[in-house]
PASEBA-1860 file (N, C-alpha, C; in nm, 3 decimals):
! residues 281
1> MYQYQSKV> -1.654/-0.055/1.714/-1.519/0.002/1.714/-1.426/-0.090/1.636 ~ -1.347/-0.032/1.547/-1.257/-0.110/1.465/-1.115/-0.108/1.522 ~ -1.022/-0.170/1.450/-0.882/-0.174/1.490/-0.828/-0.034/1.514 ~ -0.742/-0.019/1.614/-0.684/0.110/1.655/-0.791/0.205/1.712 ~ -0.897/0.148/1.768/-1.006/0.226/1.828/-1.066/0.326/1.729 ~ -1.071/0.285/1.603/-1.125/0.372/1.498/-1.276/0.354/1.487 ~ -1.343/0.461/1.450/-1.488/0.456/1.429/-1.524/0.418/1.286 ~ -1.424/0.410/1.199/-1.449/0.380/1.058/-1.353/0.273/1.010
9> RLGSVTLN> -1.391/0.209/0.900/-1.296/0.128/0.824/-1.321/0.156/0.677 ~ -1.216/0.151/0.597/-1.228/0.182/0.456/-1.263/0.057/0.377 ~ -1.351/0.074/0.278/-1.389/-0.035/0.190/-1.330/-0.016/0.052 ~ -1.401/-0.061/-0.049/-1.348/-0.061/-0.185/-1.344/0.079/-0.244 ~ -1.258/0.094/-0.345/-1.240/0.219/-0.418/-1.277/0.195/-0.563 ~ -1.354/0.285/-0.622/-1.392/0.274/-0.763/-1.313/0.374/-0.845 ~ -1.248/0.323/-0.950/-1.170/0.406/-1.041/-1.234/0.403/-1.179 ~ -1.245/0.520/-1.240/-1.283/0.527/-1.381/-1.158/0.506/-1.466
17> VVNLELET> -1.168/0.419/-1.567/-1.054/0.390/-1.653/-1.097/0.395/-1.799 ~ -1.003/0.426/-1.886/-1.031/0.434/-2.029/-1.017/0.296/-2.093 ~ -0.908/0.225/-2.061/-0.885/0.092/-2.117/-0.912/-0.013/-2.010 ~ -1.034/-0.058/-2.005/-1.076/-0.151/-1.900/-0.998/-0.282/-1.906 ~ -0.976/-0.333/-2.024/-0.908/-0.462/-2.040/-0.765/-0.458/-1.987 ~ -0.689/-0.356/-2.027/-0.550/-0.347/-1.983/-0.538/-0.316/-1.834 ~ -0.627/-0.232/-1.783/-0.624/-0.200/-1.641/-0.659/-0.323/-1.557 ~ -0.757/-0.399/-1.601/-0.792/-0.523/-1.531/-0.673/-0.617/-1.527
25> QYYQEVLG> -0.604/-0.629/-1.639/-0.486/-0.714/-1.648/-0.377/-0.667/-1.551 ~ -0.360/-0.536/-1.540/-0.259/-0.482/-1.448/-0.288/-0.524/-1.304 ~ -0.412/-0.506/-1.260/-0.444/-0.538/-1.121/-0.438/-0.688/-1.094 ~ -0.459/-0.769/-1.195/-0.444/-0.913/-1.179/-0.297/-0.953/-1.173 ~ -0.218/-0.906/-1.270/-0.081/-0.953/-1.283/0.014/-0.887/-1.184 ~ 0.000/-0.756/-1.163/0.094/-0.684/-1.077/0.050/-0.692/-0.931 ~ -0.079/-0.668/-0.903/-0.128/-0.670/-0.765/-0.171/-0.808/-0.718 ~ -0.189/-0.901/-0.810/-0.230/-1.036/-0.773/-0.375/-1.048/-0.732
33> MDILNQDE> -0.461/-0.959/-0.786/-0.603/-0.962/-0.752/-0.679/-1.059/-0.841 ~ -0.794/-1.103/-0.791/-0.885/-1.190/-0.865/-1.003/-1.109/-0.917 ~ -1.058/-1.150/-1.029/-1.184/-1.093/-1.077/-1.298/-1.157/-0.997 ~ -1.372/-1.076/-0.926/-1.484/-1.124/-0.845/-1.616/-1.116/-0.920 ~ -1.626/-1.015/-1.005/-1.749/-0.996/-1.083/-1.716/-0.909/-1.204 ~ -1.784/-0.933/-1.314/-1.759/-0.857/-1.435/-1.891/-0.833/-1.506 ~ -1.914/-0.709/-1.550/-2.036/-0.679/-1.623/-2.003/-0.588/-1.740 ~ -2.103/-0.532/-1.804/-2.080/-0.454/-1.925/-2.003/-0.325/-1.899
41> TGVDLGSE> -2.015/-0.271/-1.778/-1.954/-0.142/-1.751/-1.826/-0.149/-1.668 ~ -1.798/-0.263/-1.606/-1.679/-0.266/-1.521/-1.647/-0.401/-1.462 ~ -1.547/-0.398/-1.373/-1.493/-0.520/-1.313/-1.469/-0.497/-1.163 ~ -1.507/-0.594/-1.080/-1.475/-0.594/-0.938/-1.354/-0.682/-0.915 ~ -1.256/-0.631/-0.841/-1.131/-0.703/-0.816/-1.101/-0.708/-0.667 ~ -1.038/-0.817/-0.625/-1.001/-0.832/-0.486/-0.952/-0.971/-0.458 ~ -0.988/-1.024/-0.342/-0.947/-1.158/-0.302/-1.064/-1.255/-0.316 ~ -1.050/-1.352/-0.407/-1.155/-1.452/-0.422/-1.165/-1.539/-0.296
49> KAQTKLIR> -1.051/-1.569/-0.237/-1.048/-1.653/-0.117/-1.128/-1.590/-0.003 ~ -1.109/-1.460/0.018/-1.178/-1.390/0.126/-1.309/-1.328/0.082 ~ -1.336/-1.331/-0.049/-1.453/-1.264/-0.107/-1.458/-1.117/-0.064 ~ -1.341/-1.054/-0.074/-1.328/-0.912/-0.038/-1.302/-0.830/-0.163 ~ -1.392/-0.737/-0.193/-1.371/-0.646/-0.306/-1.287/-0.527/-0.260 ~ -1.180/-0.500/-0.334/-1.092/-0.389/-0.302/-1.099/-0.278/-0.405 ~ -1.115/-0.316/-0.533/-1.114/-0.220/-0.643/-1.231/-0.248/-0.736 ~ -1.296/-0.142/-0.782/-1.394/-0.149/-0.890/-1.341/-0.062/-1.003
57> LEKVKSDD> -1.329/-0.117/-1.123/-1.289/-0.042/-1.241/-1.412/-0.019/-1.328 ~ -1.438/0.108/-1.358/-1.552/0.145/-1.443/-1.500/0.208/-1.572 ~ -1.551/0.164/-1.685/-1.505/0.215/-1.814/-1.568/0.350/-1.846 ~ -1.482/0.446/-1.888/-1.528/0.577/-1.935/-1.457/0.609/-2.067 ~ -1.511/0.703/-2.142/-1.455/0.738/-2.272/-1.353/0.850/-2.264 ~ -1.375/0.944/-2.173/-1.290/1.062/-2.165/-1.148/1.026/-2.123 ~ -1.050/1.099/-2.176/-0.912/1.081/-2.131/-0.857/1.207/-2.066 ~ -0.945/1.299/-2.029/-0.905/1.423/-1.962/-0.891/1.398/-1.813
65> TKAYGLYH> -0.771/1.417/-1.759/-0.748/1.388/-1.617/-0.706/1.512/-1.537 ~ -0.727/1.630/-1.590/-0.684/1.753/-1.523/-0.786/1.793/-1.417 ~ -0.792/1.715/-1.312/-0.887/1.740/-1.204/-0.828/1.689/-1.074 ~ -0.878/1.743/-0.962/-0.837/1.693/-0.831/-0.896/1.553/-0.812 ~ -0.833/1.475/-0.726/-0.883/1.340/-0.703/-0.782/1.255/-0.630 ~ -0.747/1.142/-0.691/-0.661/1.044/-0.623/-0.514/1.078/-0.637 ~ -0.442/1.078/-0.524/-0.296/1.077/-0.526/-0.250/0.931/-0.520 ~ -0.298/0.859/-0.420/-0.285/0.713/-0.424/-0.387/0.648/-0.331
73> LALVLPSR> -0.427/0.526/-0.367/-0.499/0.440/-0.275/-0.394/0.350/-0.210 ~ -0.421/0.303/-0.089/-0.319/0.231/-0.014/-0.373/0.100/0.041 ~ -0.313/-0.009/-0.002/-0.350/-0.143/0.043/-0.253/-0.187/0.151 ~ -0.305/-0.228/0.266/-0.219/-0.271/0.375/-0.219/-0.424/0.382 ~ -0.099/-0.480/0.382/-0.081/-0.625/0.386/-0.077/-0.673/0.530 ~ -0.105/-0.802/0.553/-0.112/-0.852/0.691/0.020/-0.854/0.767 ~ 0.134/-0.869/0.697/0.261/-0.886/0.768/0.378/-0.834/0.687 ~ 0.491/-0.823/0.752/0.613/-0.777/0.685/0.660/-0.879/0.581
81> SDLGNFLK> 0.646/-1.007/0.613/0.686/-1.108/0.515/0.599/-1.100/0.390 ~ 0.473/-1.060/0.405/0.386/-1.042/0.288/0.438/-0.928/0.200 ~ 0.490/-0.821/0.262/0.549/-0.713/0.184/0.676/-0.762/0.115 ~ 0.752/-0.847/0.183/0.870/-0.907/0.121/0.833/-0.991/0.001 ~ 0.727/-1.069/0.013/0.679/-1.150/-0.100/0.638/-1.062/-0.217 ~ 0.570/-0.951/-0.186/0.525/-0.861/-0.292/0.643/-0.797/-0.363 ~ 0.742/-0.751/-0.286/0.862/-0.691/-0.346/0.934/-0.792/-0.433 ~ 0.947/-0.913/-0.386/1.012/-1.019/-0.464/0.938/-1.042/-0.595
89> HLLENEFP> 0.807/-1.046/-0.590/0.723/-1.063/-0.710/0.746/-0.950/-0.809 ~ 0.751/-0.826/-0.760/0.773/-0.712/-0.849/0.909/-0.720/-0.917 ~ 1.012/-0.752/-0.839/1.147/-0.756/-0.893/1.166/-0.871/-0.992 ~ 1.115/-0.987/-0.958/1.130/-1.102/-1.045/1.062/-1.081/-1.180 ~ 0.951/-1.009/-1.180/0.876/-0.986/-1.303/0.908/-0.851/-1.369 ~ 1.002/-0.777/-1.308/1.047/-0.647/-1.360/0.931/-0.548/-1.380 ~ 0.837/-0.551/-1.284/0.728/-0.453/-1.287/0.781/-0.319/-1.235 ~ 0.744/-0.207/-1.299/0.796/-0.076/-1.256/0.753/-0.040/-1.114
97> IVGAANHG> 0.848/0.011/-1.037/0.825/0.062/-0.902/0.850/0.212/-0.903 ~ 0.754/0.290/-0.855/0.768/0.436/-0.854/0.856/0.482/-0.737 ~ 0.843/0.414/-0.623/0.920/0.453/-0.506/0.902/0.353/-0.393 ~ 0.977/0.372/-0.286/0.967/0.286/-0.168/1.023/0.362/-0.049 ~ 0.968/0.338/0.070/1.012/0.414/0.186/0.978/0.344/0.316 ~ 1.057/0.374/0.417/1.025/0.342/0.555/0.971/0.470/0.617 ~ 0.845/0.466/0.662/0.783/0.585/0.720/0.780/0.582/0.873 ~ 0.848/0.485/0.932/0.848/0.475/1.077/0.731/0.394/1.126
105> YSEAIYLE> 0.610/0.440/1.098/0.491/0.363/1.136/0.459/0.254/1.034 ~ 0.521/0.263/0.914/0.493/0.163/0.810/0.610/0.156/0.714 ~ 0.608/0.050/0.632/0.701/0.036/0.521/0.617/0.025/0.395 ~ 0.655/0.098/0.289/0.566/0.112/0.175/0.640/0.100/0.042 ~ 0.568/0.046/-0.056/0.612/0.041/-0.195/0.509/0.115/-0.277 ~ 0.556/0.201/-0.370/0.466/0.285/-0.448/0.469/0.246/-0.596 ~ 0.350/0.239/-0.655/0.333/0.203/-0.794/0.238/0.301/-0.861 ~ 0.228/0.292/-0.993/0.123/0.359/-1.069/0.066/0.258/-1.167
113> DLEGNGIE> -0.066/0.253/-1.179/-0.123/0.165/-1.280/-0.102/0.226/-1.418 ~ -0.155/0.162/-1.521/-0.125/0.201/-1.658/-0.183/0.337/-1.696 ~ -0.278/0.388/-1.616/-0.337/0.518/-1.644/-0.299/0.623/-1.541 ~ -0.196/0.591/-1.463/-0.141/0.690/-1.371/-0.204/0.699/-1.235 ~ -0.293/0.607/-1.201/-0.351/0.605/-1.066/-0.247/0.555/-0.967 ~ -0.223/0.633/-0.862/-0.123/0.595/-0.763/-0.169/0.482/-0.674 ~ -0.077/0.393/-0.642/-0.105/0.278/-0.556/0.008/0.265/-0.454 ~ -0.026/0.254/-0.329/0.070/0.223/-0.224/0.036/0.085/-0.169
121> VYQDNDEK> 0.137/0.001/-0.154/0.121/-0.129/-0.089/0.214/-0.127/0.031 ~ 0.160/-0.148/0.150/0.242/-0.129/0.270/0.209/-0.230/0.379 ~ 0.294/-0.231/0.480/0.265/-0.306/0.601/0.287/-0.214/0.719 ~ 0.203/-0.227/0.820/0.215/-0.144/0.941/0.318/-0.204/1.035 ~ 0.413/-0.122/1.078/0.504/-0.165/1.182/0.428/-0.179/1.314 ~ 0.488/-0.252/1.408/0.430/-0.265/1.540/0.405/-0.125/1.598 ~ 0.290/-0.107/1.658/0.251/0.024/1.712/0.353/0.076/1.813 ~ 0.427/-0.013/1.878/0.528/0.029/1.975/0.641/0.108/1.909
129> LWDKQADK> 0.657/0.092/1.779/0.764/0.159/1.706/0.723/0.296/1.652 ~ 0.594/0.329/1.659/0.546/0.456/1.606/0.595/0.571/1.694 ~ 0.629/0.681/1.632/0.673/0.800/1.705/0.550/0.881/1.744 ~ 0.498/0.855/1.863/0.378/0.922/1.911/0.418/1.038/2.001 ~ 0.366/1.156/1.968/0.392/1.276/2.049/0.258/1.340/2.079 ~ 0.208/1.314/2.202/0.072/1.353/2.242/-0.027/1.287/2.145 ~ -0.111/1.365/2.077/-0.208/1.305/1.986/-0.155/1.298/1.843 ~ -0.027/1.331/1.824/0.034/1.327/1.691/0.109/1.196/1.670
137> IIGITENL> 0.123/1.156/1.543/0.204/1.041/1.506/0.298/1.089/1.396 ~ 0.426/1.097/1.426/0.522/1.162/1.338/0.577/1.060/1.237 ~ 0.560/1.090/1.111/0.611/1.004/1.006/0.748/1.052/0.957 ~ 0.823/0.960/0.899/0.952/0.990/0.839/0.952/0.935/0.697 ~ 1.051/0.973/0.619/1.070/0.913/0.487/1.217/0.876/0.474 ~ 1.245/0.749/0.497/1.380/0.696/0.488/1.381/0.581/0.389 ~ 1.500/0.535/0.352/1.511/0.427/0.255/1.448/0.298/0.309 ~ 1.377/0.229/0.222/1.321/0.099/0.258/1.433/-0.003/0.265
145> DAESLLTI> 1.431/-0.086/0.368/1.530/-0.193/0.382/1.487/-0.312/0.296 ~ 1.511/-0.299/0.165/1.466/-0.401/0.070/1.536/-0.534/0.095 ~ 1.664/-0.528/0.130/1.739/-0.652/0.153/1.677/-0.733/0.266 ~ 1.640/-0.664/0.374/1.578/-0.733/0.487/1.443/-0.792/0.448 ~ 1.364/-0.717/0.369/1.234/-0.768/0.324/1.249/-0.893/0.238 ~ 1.345/-0.890/0.148/1.365/-1.005/0.059/1.416/-1.126/0.137 ~ 1.488/-1.102/0.245/1.539/-1.212/0.328/1.426/-1.290/0.393 ~ 1.318/-1.218/0.432/1.208/-1.287/0.501/1.095/-1.328/0.406
153> ATESENKY> 1.112/-1.301/0.275/1.011/-1.345/0.179/1.010/-1.497/0.173 ~ 0.891/-1.553/0.162/0.877/-1.698/0.156/0.876/-1.745/0.011 ~ 0.931/-1.862/-0.012/0.936/-1.917/-0.147/0.798/-1.965/-0.190 ~ 0.766/-1.941/-0.316/0.639/-1.988/-0.370/0.654/-2.015/-0.519 ~ 0.611/-2.132/-0.561/0.616/-2.167/-0.704/0.486/-2.130/-0.773 ~ 0.388/-2.085/-0.697/0.258/-2.051/-0.754/0.258/-1.908/-0.805 ~ 0.161/-1.876/-0.889/0.143/-1.740/-0.936/0.109/-1.651/-0.818 ~ 0.167/-1.530/-0.814/0.147/-1.442/-0.700/0.000/-1.404/-0.682
161> KLPAQTRM> -0.045/-1.413/-0.557/-0.179/-1.369/-0.519/-0.169/-1.273/-0.402 ~ -0.248/-1.167/-0.407/-0.256/-1.075/-0.294/-0.310/-1.152/-0.173 ~ -0.248/-1.138/-0.055/-0.297/-1.211/0.063/-0.445/-1.183/0.091 ~ -0.517/-1.286/0.135/-0.661/-1.275/0.155/-0.698/-1.169/0.259 ~ -0.610/-1.144/0.356/-0.640/-1.048/0.462/-0.607/-0.903/0.425 ~ -0.565/-0.880/0.301/-0.533/-0.744/0.257/-0.658/-0.657/0.265 ~ -0.640/-0.533/0.309/-0.754/-0.442/0.318/-0.712/-0.303/0.270 ~ -0.810/-0.218/0.249/-0.782/-0.079/0.213/-0.738/-0.006/0.338
169> GHLHLTVE> -0.614/0.044/0.339/-0.561/0.106/0.460/-0.589/0.254/0.470 ~ -0.567/0.327/0.360/-0.594/0.470/0.361/-0.606/0.522/0.219 ~ -0.650/0.645/0.207/-0.658/0.714/0.079/-0.585/0.847/0.090 ~ -0.508/0.879/-0.013/-0.436/1.006/-0.021/-0.492/1.081/-0.141 ~ -0.543/1.201/-0.118/-0.615/1.276/-0.220/-0.542/1.406/-0.256 ~ -0.553/1.446/-0.382/-0.505/1.577/-0.424/-0.621/1.676/-0.414 ~ -0.594/1.792/-0.357/-0.696/1.893/-0.334/-0.638/2.030/-0.366 ~ -0.726/2.129/-0.377/-0.678/2.266/-0.398/-0.638/2.331/-0.267
177> NVVEATNF> -0.717/2.307/-0.162/-0.692/2.371/-0.033/-0.683/2.263/0.075 ~ -0.563/2.241/0.124/-0.539/2.133/0.221/-0.615/2.159/0.351 ~ -0.613/2.281/0.400/-0.680/2.313/0.527/-0.830/2.288/0.516 ~ -0.892/2.333/0.408/-1.036/2.315/0.391/-1.072/2.167/0.379 ~ -0.994/2.090/0.303/-1.021/1.947/0.288/-1.004/1.874/0.420 ~ -0.898/1.908/0.492/-0.872/1.846/0.622/-0.986/1.875/0.719 ~ -1.029/1.999/0.727/-1.137/2.035/0.817/-1.267/1.965/0.780 ~ -1.294/1.954/0.651/-1.416/1.887/0.606/-1.421/1.742/0.654
185> YQQLFDMT> -1.314/1.668/0.630/-1.313/1.526/0.669/-1.306/1.509/0.820 ~ -1.236/1.598/0.887/-1.231/1.590/1.032/-1.370/1.610/1.093 ~ -1.442/1.710/1.046/-1.576/1.737/1.099/-1.673/1.626/1.061 ~ -1.664/1.578/0.938/-1.758/1.477/0.891/-1.743/1.345/0.965 ~ -1.618/1.303/0.989/-1.594/1.170/1.046/-1.530/1.174/1.184 ~ -1.531/1.290/1.249/-1.478/1.302/1.385/-1.334/1.251/1.391 ~ -1.252/1.299/1.297/-1.113/1.255/1.290/-1.021/1.362/1.348 ~ -0.897/1.323/1.375/-0.796/1.415/1.427/-0.676/1.419/1.335
193> EKFAVHSA> -0.611/1.533/1.332/-0.491/1.548/1.249/-0.372/1.486/1.323 ~ -0.304/1.394/1.257/-0.190/1.326/1.319/-0.057/1.389/1.281 ~ -0.052/1.449/1.162/0.074/1.507/1.116/0.041/1.605/1.004 ~ 0.119/1.712/0.992/0.093/1.810/0.887/0.219/1.886/0.852 ~ 0.230/1.922/0.725/0.329/2.017/0.678/0.251/2.124/0.602 ~ 0.321/2.222/0.548/0.251/2.334/0.484/0.161/2.287/0.370 ~ 0.206/2.187/0.295/0.135/2.148/0.173/0.057/2.017/0.184 ~ 0.053/1.958/0.303/-0.013/1.827/0.317/-0.052/1.802/0.462
201> SWISSGNY> -0.149/1.713/0.481/-0.188/1.673/0.617/-0.234/1.528/0.617 ~ -0.226/1.467/0.735/-0.262/1.327/0.753/-0.358/1.318/0.873 ~ -0.475/1.258/0.854/-0.575/1.253/0.961/-0.626/1.110/0.980 ~ -0.680/1.084/1.097/-0.731/0.949/1.122/-0.843/0.950/1.224 ~ -0.914/0.839/1.227/-1.010/0.810/1.331/-0.940/0.720/1.433 ~ -0.953/0.754/1.560/-0.889/0.673/1.663/-0.739/0.690/1.666 ~ -0.667/0.579/1.686/-0.523/0.585/1.707/-0.441/0.543/1.586 ~ -0.503/0.535/1.469/-0.429/0.495/1.350/-0.343/0.612/1.300
209> HHHFAFNN> -0.237/0.582/1.224/-0.151/0.690/1.176/-0.223/0.777/1.072 ~ -0.299/0.718/0.980/-0.389/0.799/0.897/-0.483/0.713/0.814 ~ -0.607/0.758/0.804/-0.704/0.702/0.712/-0.713/0.785/0.584 ~ -0.682/0.914/0.598/-0.682/1.005/0.483/-0.561/1.096/0.490 ~ -0.512/1.132/0.370/-0.411/1.235/0.358/-0.451/1.326/0.243 ~ -0.404/1.450/0.250/-0.439/1.550/0.147/-0.314/1.629/0.112 ~ -0.297/1.656/-0.018/-0.188/1.744/-0.059/-0.233/1.836/-0.171 ~ -0.161/1.948/-0.189/-0.194/2.042/-0.295/-0.089/2.041/-0.406
217> WAGVNLNN> -0.019/1.929/-0.420/0.095/1.921/-0.511/0.054/1.921/-0.659 ~ -0.073/1.899/-0.689/-0.118/1.901/-0.829/-0.130/2.043/-0.883 ~ -0.132/2.143/-0.792/-0.142/2.282/-0.835/-0.279/2.340/-0.810 ~ -0.299/2.461/-0.859/-0.424/2.534/-0.835/-0.508/2.540/-0.962 ~ -0.634/2.572/-0.941/-0.729/2.597/-1.052/-0.755/2.476/-1.140 ~ -0.741/2.355/-1.084/-0.785/2.237/-1.157/-0.935/2.221/-1.139 ~ -0.995/2.138/-1.221/-1.139/2.113/-1.210/-1.169/2.019/-1.094 ~ -1.290/2.026/-1.042/-1.339/1.922/-0.953/-1.368/1.797/-1.034
225> RTTDLPGL> -1.376/1.686/-0.964/-1.403/1.559/-1.032/-1.548/1.554/-1.080 ~ -1.568/1.487/-1.193/-1.702/1.455/-1.241/-1.706/1.307/-1.275 ~ -1.825/1.252/-1.286/-1.840/1.107/-1.299/-1.789/1.051/-1.431 ~ -1.761/1.136/-1.529/-1.714/1.086/-1.658/-1.563/1.096/-1.676 ~ -1.492/1.146/-1.574/-1.347/1.163/-1.584/-1.273/1.037/-1.539 ~ -1.161/1.002/-1.603/-1.077/0.894/-1.551/-1.023/0.930/-1.414 ~ -0.998/0.830/-1.333/-0.945/0.852/-1.198/-1.046/0.812/-1.092 ~ -1.032/0.868/-0.974/-1.118/0.832/-0.862/-1.264/0.872/-0.888
233> LEFIIYVD> -1.354/0.775/-0.870/-1.498/0.803/-0.880/-1.561/0.808/-0.742 ~ -1.541/0.702/-0.662/-1.604/0.694/-0.530/-1.529/0.597/-0.442 ~ -1.557/0.603/-0.313/-1.500/0.505/-0.219/-1.599/0.483/-0.106 ~ -1.586/0.368/-0.042/-1.678/0.326/0.064/-1.612/0.340/0.201 ~ -1.687/0.393/0.296/-1.646/0.397/0.436/-1.752/0.324/0.518 ~ -1.708/0.227/0.597/-1.801/0.151/0.682/-1.797/0.204/0.825 ~ -1.913/0.209/0.888/-1.924/0.238/1.030/-2.013/0.131/1.093 ~ -1.991/0.105/1.222/-2.068/-0.002/1.287/-2.151/0.048/1.404
241> DEAFFNQI> -2.167/0.181/1.411/-2.244/0.240/1.521/-2.353/0.329/1.461 ~ -2.479/0.299/1.491/-2.590/0.371/1.431/-2.591/0.519/1.471 ~ -2.558/0.547/1.596/-2.556/0.686/1.640/-2.450/0.766/1.564 ~ -2.334/0.705/1.542/-2.228/0.772/1.467/-2.269/0.789/1.321 ~ -2.335/0.689/1.265/-2.386/0.697/1.128/-2.481/0.818/1.115 ~ -2.571/0.833/1.210/-2.665/0.946/1.206/-2.595/1.080/1.228 ~ -2.488/1.078/1.307/-2.409/1.199/1.328/-2.343/1.244/1.197 ~ -2.289/1.147/1.123/-2.228/1.178/0.993/-2.333/1.237/0.899
249> KEHAKQMA> -2.451/1.178/0.900/-2.559/1.228/0.815/-2.594/1.373/0.848 ~ -2.603/1.405/0.976/-2.637/1.541/1.016/-2.527/1.640/0.977 ~ -2.401/1.598/0.996/-2.290/1.685/0.958/-2.291/1.711/0.808 ~ -2.316/1.606/0.728/-2.320/1.621/0.583/-2.433/1.714/0.541 ~ -2.547/1.704/0.609/-2.660/1.794/0.582/-2.622/1.939/0.611 ~ -2.561/1.960/0.727/-2.525/2.095/0.768/-2.426/2.159/0.671 ~ -2.339/2.075/0.611/-2.240/2.125/0.517/-2.292/2.127/0.374 ~ -2.420/2.089/0.358/-2.484/2.086/0.225/-2.410/1.995/0.128
257> RLQSADEN> -2.360/1.880/0.179/-2.287/1.787/0.094/-2.355/1.651/0.085 ~ -2.470/1.634/0.150/-2.541/1.507/0.147/-2.620/1.495/0.018 ~ -2.589/1.393/-0.061/-2.656/1.371/-0.189/-2.781/1.283/-0.176 ~ -2.770/1.179/-0.093/-2.885/1.092/-0.068/-2.862/1.014/0.061 ~ -2.972/0.961/0.117/-2.961/0.888/0.243/-3.075/0.789/0.257 ~ -3.043/0.671/0.312/-3.146/0.579/0.358/-3.101/0.524/0.493 ~ -3.163/0.419/0.541/-3.138/0.376/0.679/-2.997/0.320/0.700 ~ -2.929/0.275/0.596/-2.794/0.223/0.615/-2.694/0.265/0.508
265> KLIIEDLS> -2.725/0.373/0.433/-2.633/0.418/0.329/-2.647/0.568/0.307 ~ -2.533/0.635/0.304/-2.527/0.777/0.273/-2.438/0.797/0.151 ~ -2.474/0.892/0.066/-2.387/0.934/-0.042/-2.357/1.081/-0.022 ~ -2.227/1.109/-0.007/-2.180/1.244/0.026/-2.077/1.286/-0.077 ~ -2.085/1.410/-0.121/-1.985/1.462/-0.215/-1.889/1.551/-0.139 ~ -1.758/1.524/-0.150/-1.663/1.608/-0.079/-1.636/1.736/-0.158 ~ -1.545/1.818/-0.110/-1.523/1.951/-0.167/-1.459/1.946/-0.306 ~ -1.400/1.831/-0.342/-1.338/1.816/-0.474/-1.424/1.739/-0.572
273> GNEIIVKL> -1.546/1.701/-0.529/-1.636/1.627/-0.617/-1.625/1.477/-0.607 ~ -1.541/1.426/-0.517/-1.533/1.281/-0.496/-1.657/1.232/-0.422 ~ -1.704/1.115/-0.458/-1.825/1.060/-0.396/-1.786/0.965/-0.282 ~ -1.835/0.996/-0.164/-1.813/0.913/-0.046/-1.941/0.835/-0.017 ~ -1.929/0.704/-0.010/-2.043/0.619/0.025/-2.019/0.567/0.167 ~ -2.108/0.605/0.259/-2.097/0.562/0.397/-2.201/0.452/0.420 ~ -2.155/0.336/0.468/-2.244/0.223/0.492/-2.243/0.182/0.637 ~ -2.361/0.159/0.693/-2.374/0.109/0.829/-2.376/-0.043/0.824
281> E> -2.284/-0.107/0.894/-2.278/-0.253/0.893/-2.304/-0.309/1.033
END
């Protein structure tokens, strides 16, 4: 069982990119990530100190992005002061910020990399502050208190580095049918819907505010993802219970979405063509 009584935890996300060199530079300079490994086809990025891989960039030739896939990946920082440090870093270096918000359960800053992949960097507020109504967790969108964040930012003369305890918090995906996508992930991973509006939903395992979100804001009749398109290629989900791992495998089989399986790894394709890698740890 993971934090917030969750049955899953999110691992690294792989993005297909056209300009590998510039994208790698973006994640180093703006996000403060380290290169952990580099080969002919891509780069692994994350925290060298913690030896945690957060992002894999894979080079592709196509520049066609008219497909469902990533709305944003979301990195959760260990503390509010860490978010203050990140905001200070962005402002001092005049890096573009797409948006920022207080969601009640979290405070978030939104970015886009050089090829339009959405990125959220956030910190979770104390669980006592979350608006819990039965099994729901109600989110809000209010102005981020940037002044307060900058007040608690710590001084550093060193080049900005993403904190070693940073982890993948959630994924927000664009889909054609929100209800179908929500039901698929709920059934596959035994998740519950925490909040929903007509065009979007937020679901989680256990008591977290959300591990996945889905929206239909990209429109209708887009293509499903394929392995040669820029954008989201795959992401890893870890589980630590063998019985639950086998349950996921059976659900994927029943839904005819299981691509391959061995004793500690499943490859599942979701309804939009995204590749889900489930690992038993």
